N, C-alpha and C positions, 0 to 999 in steps of 0.2 A: 386763627380766625380773623376775618376781615370785618371791620365795622364801616358801614356806609352811613354818613350823616345825611340829613335832609332826605331820607329814603322814601317819603311819600310825595315829594315834589316830582316834577317831570323828569329832570335829569337823574335824580337819585333812584326813582322807580325804574328808569331805563337801565341804569347800572345794575340794580338788583336783578332785573330780568335776565341780563346777560350772565351774571354770576350764577344764577340758578340753572342756566343752561350748561354751565361749565363745571359745577362742583356741587357737592352735597349741601343741602340747606343747613346742616349742622355746622358748616364752616362759615356761615354768614350771620352777622349781627347787624341790626339797623337801629339807628338813633332816631326817635320820633318824639314829637311833643304830644301827640294824641294816639295812644295805642290802638284805639278803635279803628283808625285809618289803616292800621297794619295787621288787622285781625287775620286776613287771608294769608299773609306771610307767616304769622305765628302758627296757623293750622298746617302750613307746609313744612314746619320745622325750623324756621328762621328764628333766631333769638331777637326778640323785640325789646329794646331798652329805652325806657322813658328818660328823656333829658332835653335840655335846652342849652344853646350856646352861651347864654348869659348866666347859667347856673353851674359854677365849677364843681360843686358836689355831685350833681347828677352826671356830669361828664366823667368824673373820676370813677363812679360806679359803672358807667357804660363801657369804660375801657378795660374792665376786668377780663382777663383771658384773651385779649385782642393783641395780634402782632402786626396788623396792617389797618390803616385808617384812610378812608377817602373822605376828605372834608369838602362838602359842596358849599360853595360860597353863600354866606348869609345875604338875605335880601333886605336886611335892616341896615341901610346905609349909614345911619348916624352911629350905630353901635358895632358895626361889623369888624373894625380893627380889634376892639377888645374881645368880641365874641370869638374871632379866629384865634386870638392869643390864648383864650381860655381852652380851646380845643387843643392847641399845640402844647400848652402846659400840661394838660391832663394826659395827653399821649406820651409826652416825655416822662412824666412821673410814673406812668404805667409800664414803661420800658418798651413801648411800641417801636418796632424796627423800621417801619415804613409809613410815612405820612404823605399821602397824595392830596393835592389841592386842585380843584378845578372850578373855574367859572366859565369855561368854554369847553367844547367837545372835540382833537387829534385823532379822524376816521381811519387812518392808516393802521393804528395799533388795535383799535377795537374791532376792526373788520367790518364795521357797519358804515354805510354811506351817510355822511352828514351834509345835508343840503343847505344852501344859503340863498335867501331871497332878499335882495336889497329893496328897502322901502325908504321913502323920505322920512325925515324926522317928524313932520306933521302927521303923516299917515301912521307912523308908529305910535305917537301920542294918542291919536284918535282911537286906534284899535285897542291900546292898553286901557283907555278910559272905558271903552265898551266892555272890556273884561273886568270892570269894576276895580281897576287899579287907580288909586287917587291921582288926580291931575298933577299935583306937585311931584309925586314919585315918578309918574310917567315921564315928566319933563326932565327929571334928574337922570333917569335911565337913558333917555334920548341923548342927553348931554354926554353921558359916559360912553355910549356907543359911538357918538360923533368923535370923541377923543380917540377911540380905537381906530375908527375909519381914517382919521386924519393923522395917524401915526404918533399921537401924543404920548402913547405908552410904550414906545419902542426902546426907551432907555431902561436898562436892566438895573434894578435896585439891589443893593447888598444888604437890605434890612433883614432878610430872613436868616442869613448866616449866623448872626449873633444870637438870634432866638433859638435856633436849632443846635448851636454849638458846633456846627460843621457846614461845609458848603452844600447847598441844596443840589439835588439831581436836576438835570434838564427836564423839561416837561415830557419830552419824548421818552427819555430813559425812565422817568418815574412812572409814567402810564404803562410802559412796557412791563416794568416790574410788578405794578399793581395788577395787571391783567394776566400775568404769567401763571401757569399751572405747574404743579398742583398747589392748591391753597392748603396750608397745614390745618389739621383738625385741632 
């Protein structure tokens, strides 16, 4: 069974839609903070699991019977490292065989076109604020995206290897395995 975290957000919901088109809903679990937002998925046969990145106990319960996890990056920048560590620890303790992490979307593997529209930092912040994202967070996001645009994140970190106890797969290989069929029941 595959567990998709952040399943009611934009990226998580898109992943779940793709999975539902490829496999039986009984093979899919979703981690959500608000089960009401996933009621439609539950009606379709998806296992809805209540949990939060900051609550290791809820993550441990959510991992039961799971062999693959897609960790959608936390949007809580101040806590995200610890939150991601909590998910990794819970997955490792549950014997999860594959942990995928994404904060971006690789269209070659998913088979869906991912378009990119460049906007200025100022336009991004203004639009984010219109969407009721706090100004400070919008500016932090713009700074992060500017770092990506300016190749500040091109250096590959080895931090994940000690956490996993093995070398991580490349993004392309990990996503290919995550989207591979069939997904075990």
